[in-house]
C-alpha positions as CSV (number, residue, x, y, z in Angstrom):
1,M,6.5,-4.1,24.9
2,R,3.4,-5.9,23.6
3,S,2.9,-9.1,21.6
4,A,0.6,-9.7,18.7
5,F,0.3,-12.5,16.1
6,G,3.6,-14.0,17.1
7,Q,5.7,-10.9,17.1
8,D,6.8,-8.4,19.7
9,F,6.3,-4.6,19.3
10,D,8.1,-2.0,21.3
11,L,5.1,0.3,21.5
12,V,4.7,2.9,24.2
13,G,1.3,4.3,24.7
14,T,-1.7,4.3,22.3
15,Y,-0.5,4.4,18.7
16,L,-3.3,4.7,16.2
17,N,-1.5,6.4,13.3
18,T,-0.7,3.4,11.1
19,P,-2.5,5.0,8.1
20,S,0.4,7.5,8.3
21,I,3.3,5.2,9.3
22,G,3.2,1.7,10.6
23,I,5.2,0.3,13.5
24,P,7.6,-2.5,12.7
25,P,7.9,-5.7,14.8
26,V,11.0,-5.7,16.9
27,A,12.5,-8.4,14.7
28,V,12.1,-6.2,11.6
29,A,13.7,-3.1,13.3
30,D,16.5,-5.3,14.8
31,T,17.3,-6.7,11.3
32,V,17.6,-3.3,9.8
33,A,19.6,-1.9,12.7
34,S,22.0,-4.8,12.6
35,A,22.5,-4.3,8.8
36,V,23.2,-0.6,9.4
37,R,25.9,-1.5,12.0
38,Q,27.4,-4.0,9.5
39,W,27.4,-1.2,6.9
40,Q,29.1,1.1,9.4
41,R,31.9,-1.4,10.0
42,G,32.4,-2.1,6.2
43,E,31.0,-5.6,6.5
44,T,28.2,-5.2,3.9
45,Q,28.2,-6.4,0.2
46,P,25.6,-5.3,-2.3
47,R,24.7,-8.9,-3.1
48,D,23.7,-9.4,0.6
49,F,20.4,-7.6,-0.2
50,D,19.3,-9.8,-3.2
51,R,17.6,-12.3,-1.0
52,P,15.4,-9.9,1.0
53,V,14.5,-8.1,-2.3
54,R,13.3,-11.4,-3.7
55,H,11.5,-12.4,-0.5
56,A,9.7,-9.1,-0.3
57,R,8.6,-9.3,-3.9
58,E,7.3,-12.9,-3.5
59,A,5.5,-12.0,-0.3
60,F,3.8,-8.9,-1.8
61,A,2.6,-11.1,-4.6
62,T,1.1,-13.6,-2.1
63,L,-0.6,-10.8,-0.1
64,I,-2.5,-9.5,-3.2
65,G,-2.9,-12.8,-5.0
66,V,-0.7,-12.6,-8.1
67,P,2.4,-14.5,-9.4
68,A,5.7,-13.0,-8.3
69,G,6.8,-12.7,-11.9
70,N,4.2,-10.0,-12.4
71,V,5.5,-7.8,-9.6
72,A,7.9,-4.9,-10.1
73,F,9.2,-2.5,-7.5
74,G,10.2,1.2,-7.1
75,G,10.8,3.7,-4.4
76,N,7.3,4.9,-3.8
77,L,3.7,4.7,-5.2
78,S,3.9,7.5,-7.7
79,A,7.2,6.3,-9.1
80,V,5.7,2.9,-10.0
81,L,2.4,4.2,-11.2
82,G,4.0,6.9,-13.3
83,L,5.2,4.1,-15.6
84,V,1.6,3.1,-16.1
85,A,0.3,6.7,-16.5
86,A,2.9,7.3,-19.2
87,T,1.6,4.4,-21.1
88,V,-2.1,5.1,-21.3
89,P,-3.2,6.3,-24.7
90,D,-3.4,9.9,-25.7
91,G,-6.9,11.3,-24.8
92,A,-7.6,8.5,-22.3
93,R,-10.4,9.2,-19.9
94,V,-9.5,8.4,-16.2
95,L,-12.1,7.9,-13.5
96,T,-11.2,8.3,-9.8
97,A,-12.8,9.0,-6.5
98,S,-13.2,12.5,-5.1
99,G,-10.5,13.3,-2.6
100,E,-8.2,10.4,-3.7
101,F,-4.6,10.2,-2.5
102,T,-2.7,12.3,-5.0
103,S,0.2,9.9,-5.4
104,L,-2.4,7.8,-7.3
105,T,-4.1,10.6,-9.3
106,F,-1.3,13.0,-10.0
107,P,0.7,10.7,-12.3
108,F,-2.4,10.5,-14.6
109,A,-3.3,14.2,-14.2
110,A,0.3,15.0,-15.3
111,Q,-0.5,13.5,-18.7
112,R,-2.9,16.3,-19.6
113,D,-0.6,17.6,-22.4
114,R,-1.5,14.3,-24.2
115,G,-5.2,14.9,-23.7
116,V,-5.5,12.6,-20.7
117,S,-8.4,13.8,-18.5
118,V,-9.2,12.8,-14.9
119,R,-12.8,12.8,-13.6
120,E,-13.6,12.7,-9.9
121,V,-16.8,11.2,-8.6
122,D,-18.1,9.9,-5.3
123,L,-16.5,6.6,-4.3
124,D,-19.8,4.9,-4.3
125,D,-20.4,5.9,-7.9
126,V,-17.1,4.6,-9.2
127,P,-18.2,1.0,-10.1
128,A,-21.3,2.1,-12.0
129,L,-19.3,4.6,-14.1
130,A,-16.2,2.5,-14.6
131,G,-17.1,0.9,-17.9
132,D,-17.5,4.3,-19.5
133,H,-13.9,5.2,-19.0
134,D,-10.5,4.0,-20.3
135,V,-8.9,3.8,-16.8
136,V,-10.2,3.6,-13.3
137,A,-7.7,4.6,-10.7
138,V,-9.0,4.1,-7.1
139,S,-7.7,3.1,-3.7
140,V,-9.0,-0.1,-2.2
141,V,-9.3,1.7,1.1
142,Q,-9.5,5.5,1.1
143,S,-6.6,7.2,2.9
144,A,-8.6,10.1,4.3
145,D,-11.6,8.3,5.9
146,G,-11.1,4.5,5.5
147,R,-14.0,3.9,3.1
148,V,-13.6,0.6,1.2
149,V,-14.4,0.5,-2.5
150,D,-16.9,-2.1,-3.7
151,L,-14.3,-4.4,-5.4
152,D,-16.9,-7.0,-6.4
153,A,-19.0,-4.4,-8.2
154,L,-15.9,-2.8,-9.8
155,R,-14.8,-6.2,-11.1
156,A,-18.2,-7.0,-12.5
157,A,-18.6,-3.6,-14.1
158,T,-15.3,-3.8,-15.9
159,A,-15.1,-7.6,-16.7
160,D,-16.3,-7.3,-20.3
161,T,-14.8,-3.9,-21.1
162,P,-11.3,-2.6,-22.1
163,T,-11.2,-0.4,-19.0
164,L,-7.9,-0.6,-17.2
165,V,-8.4,-0.9,-13.4
166,V,-5.6,0.6,-11.3
167,L,-5.8,-0.1,-7.6
168,D,-3.8,1.5,-4.8
169,A,-3.7,-1.1,-2.0
170,T,-1.5,1.0,0.3
171,Q,-4.2,1.4,3.0
172,A,-5.4,-2.2,2.6
173,A,-2.5,-4.6,2.1
174,G,-1.4,-5.9,5.5
175,W,-4.9,-6.0,7.2
176,L,-7.4,-6.8,4.5
177,P,-7.4,-10.2,2.7
178,L,-6.9,-9.4,-1.0
179,H,-7.4,-11.4,-4.2
180,L,-6.7,-8.8,-6.9
181,G,-5.3,-10.8,-9.8
182,W,-8.2,-9.6,-11.9
183,A,-7.1,-6.0,-11.8
184,G,-4.9,-4.5,-14.4
185,V,-2.5,-2.9,-12.0
186,V,-2.2,-3.1,-8.1
187,A,0.4,-1.0,-6.3
188,A,1.2,-0.4,-2.6
189,S,3.8,1.3,-0.5
190,A,5.7,-0.5,2.3
191,Y,5.7,1.8,5.2
192,K,2.1,1.8,6.5
193,W,0.2,-1.5,7.1
194,L,3.0,-3.6,5.8
195,M,5.2,-2.2,8.6
196,A,8.4,-1.9,6.6
197,P,10.7,1.1,6.2
198,R,9.8,3.8,3.8
199,G,11.5,3.6,0.4
200,A,9.9,0.6,-1.2
201,A,6.7,0.1,-3.2
202,W,5.5,-2.7,-5.4
203,M,3.3,-2.9,-8.5
204,A,1.6,-6.0,-9.9
205,L,0.7,-5.9,-13.6
206,R,-1.6,-8.4,-15.3
207,D,0.1,-10.0,-18.3
208,D,-1.7,-8.0,-21.0
209,V,-0.9,-4.7,-19.2
210,L,2.7,-5.6,-18.5
211,A,3.2,-6.1,-22.3
212,T,2.3,-2.5,-22.9
213,V,4.3,-0.7,-20.2
214,R,7.6,0.9,-21.4
215,P,10.5,0.3,-18.9
216,L,11.3,4.0,-18.6
217,V,13.6,3.5,-15.6
218,A,15.6,0.7,-17.2
219,N,18.7,0.1,-15.2
220,W,21.2,-2.6,-14.3
221,Y,18.9,-4.2,-11.6
222,A,16.1,-4.6,-14.2
223,G,18.4,-6.9,-16.2
224,D,17.7,-10.5,-16.7
225,D,20.7,-11.2,-14.6
226,P,21.4,-7.9,-12.7
227,W,25.0,-8.8,-11.9
228,Q,25.7,-9.4,-15.6
229,S,23.9,-6.2,-16.7
230,I,26.1,-3.6,-15.1
231,Y,28.1,-2.5,-18.1
232,G,27.7,-2.1,-21.8
233,L,25.0,-2.8,-24.4
234,P,23.0,-4.4,-25.8
235,L,19.8,-3.9,-23.7
236,R,19.1,-7.1,-21.8
237,L,16.2,-6.7,-19.5
238,A,14.3,-9.3,-17.5
239,P,11.5,-11.0,-19.5
240,D,9.0,-10.5,-16.7
241,A,7.9,-7.6,-14.5
242,R,11.4,-7.3,-13.1
243,R,12.3,-5.3,-16.2
244,L,10.4,-2.4,-14.6
245,D,12.3,-2.5,-11.4
246,A,14.2,0.4,-10.0
247,S,17.5,-0.2,-8.2
248,P,16.4,-1.1,-4.7
249,A,16.8,1.0,-1.6
250,W,18.6,-1.7,0.3
251,F,17.6,-1.2,3.9
252,S,14.0,-0.6,3.0
253,H,13.9,-4.0,1.2
254,L,15.8,-5.6,4.0
255,G,13.0,-4.6,6.4
256,A,10.3,-5.6,3.9
257,G,12.0,-8.9,3.3
258,T,11.4,-9.7,7.0
259,A,8.0,-8.1,7.6
260,L,6.1,-9.2,4.5
261,P,6.9,-12.9,4.6
262,W,5.7,-12.9,8.2
263,L,2.5,-11.3,7.1
264,T,2.0,-14.0,4.5
265,S,2.2,-16.6,7.3
266,L,-0.8,-15.1,9.1
267,D,-4.5,-15.8,8.7
268,M,-5.4,-12.5,7.0
269,S,-9.1,-13.0,7.8
270,A,-8.2,-13.2,11.5
271,V,-6.1,-10.0,11.1
272,R,-9.0,-8.2,9.4
273,D,-11.4,-9.4,12.1
274,H,-9.1,-8.1,14.8
275,C,-8.5,-4.7,13.2
276,V,-12.0,-4.1,12.0
277,G,-13.4,-5.4,15.3
278,L,-11.6,-2.7,17.2
279,A,-12.6,0.0,14.7
280,D,-16.2,-1.0,14.5
281,A,-16.4,-1.1,18.3
282,L,-15.3,2.5,18.4
283,R,-17.9,3.4,15.8
284,T,-20.6,1.6,17.8
285,H,-19.6,3.6,20.9
286,L,-19.9,6.8,18.9
287,D,-23.3,5.8,17.4
288,L,-21.7,5.3,14.0
289,P,-22.6,2.4,11.7
290,P,-20.0,-0.4,11.2
291,A,-17.9,0.2,8.1
292,G,-15.8,-2.9,7.7
293,S,-12.6,-0.8,7.7
294,A,-9.6,-0.6,10.1
295,I,-9.6,3.2,9.6
296,V,-12.1,5.5,11.4
297,S,-12.6,9.2,10.5
298,L,-13.9,11.3,13.4
299,S,-15.2,14.7,12.4
300,A,-16.7,16.0,15.7
301,P,-15.2,19.4,16.6
302,G,-12.3,19.1,19.1
303,T,-11.7,15.3,18.5
304,A,-8.1,15.7,17.5
305,E,-7.3,17.9,20.5
306,R,-9.0,15.5,22.9
307,L,-7.1,12.5,21.5
308,A,-3.8,14.4,21.7
309,A,-4.5,15.4,25.3
310,A,-5.0,11.7,26.1
311,D,-1.6,10.8,24.5
312,V,-3.4,9.0,21.7
313,V,-1.2,9.2,18.5
314,A,-3.5,9.9,15.5
315,S,-3.6,12.2,12.6
316,V,-5.8,14.8,10.9
317,R,-7.0,14.3,7.3
318,G,-9.6,16.3,5.5
319,G,-10.4,18.3,8.7
320,A,-11.2,15.1,10.7
321,A,-9.2,13.1,13.2
322,R,-8.2,9.8,11.7
323,V,-7.3,6.6,13.7
324,G,-6.3,3.3,12.4
325,F,-6.3,-0.1,14.3
326,H,-3.6,-2.6,13.3
327,L,-2.8,-6.0,14.6
328,Y,-0.6,-4.6,17.3
329,N,-3.5,-2.6,18.8
330,D,-5.7,-4.0,21.5
331,E,-8.7,-3.3,23.8
332,D,-6.6,-1.1,26.0
333,D,-6.1,1.2,23.0
334,L,-9.8,1.2,22.3
335,D,-10.6,2.0,25.9
336,R,-8.1,4.9,25.9
337,V,-9.9,6.5,22.8
338,V,-13.3,5.9,24.3
339,A,-12.3,7.5,27.5
340,A,-10.8,10.5,25.7
341,L,-13.9,11.1,23.5
342,G,-16.6,10.3,26.1
343,T,-20.1,10.1,24.6
């Protein structure tokens, strides 16, 4: 058991695989486990989950800097972004970074029968080319190697253009302070740095973008009053982003409704400094320049095998070992990696 930022984590060993799946605080895991036991005993009612759904939505909005009324949710990243991709005009030109996470790019690439094209360029070139495209779809932090897009440059490059900026914050929300209300669309999944169960993702839409997105998954929970929208016509959807909601995966949102509000109570600058401090210390040891990211990609031959032999839980992406330092990691974890890799 270890403690970090006011929560306990039942971690055993050195876990550096948050970019794949985050570890929940004990309080989050216990909340979900208790609800599962109640379900098992027949003590659960559907309305019991309305409050955590609301709390998770509000907390996600706070974490990225938007009003809660502009946030919709679905089951995963591609499910929410598919609504946006289906709305872009025929023939739209989409710009993205080479090697992007496909749950971000595939929804747009799947629109090719409408003439939608997707162009891949180096991440560093995205801001300079953004204004020449109808849509820019890019991750705030790259999944494969942790590189951080230049948000200030991207915002400046698209400020006076009709370019729609779509940001995937999955590898950023939870450790990086974010103020993304300027972007057209911001989406993220729950189960990585937000430390909630898989099965929930949120999407914030700026007002002008929200007005254009068709509610293709319209359902009872997207109603203005969900519990009065279960049967019969006419269509009566919520007036805000809730009209794009999918029916929630209850236990996922229950965990998120505990984890995300706790994250909003933290000084995210302190969280960033902690995570990036550990990551950049590893880079320094390996004679790599600091990168300002919580994710480190290690391409030296044999790195993944040496980490595994030292019982360091990591992953392999793009042929390189990938480690991620979250708020529950500490100097002991760093020392274990350094000892495993040597010089």
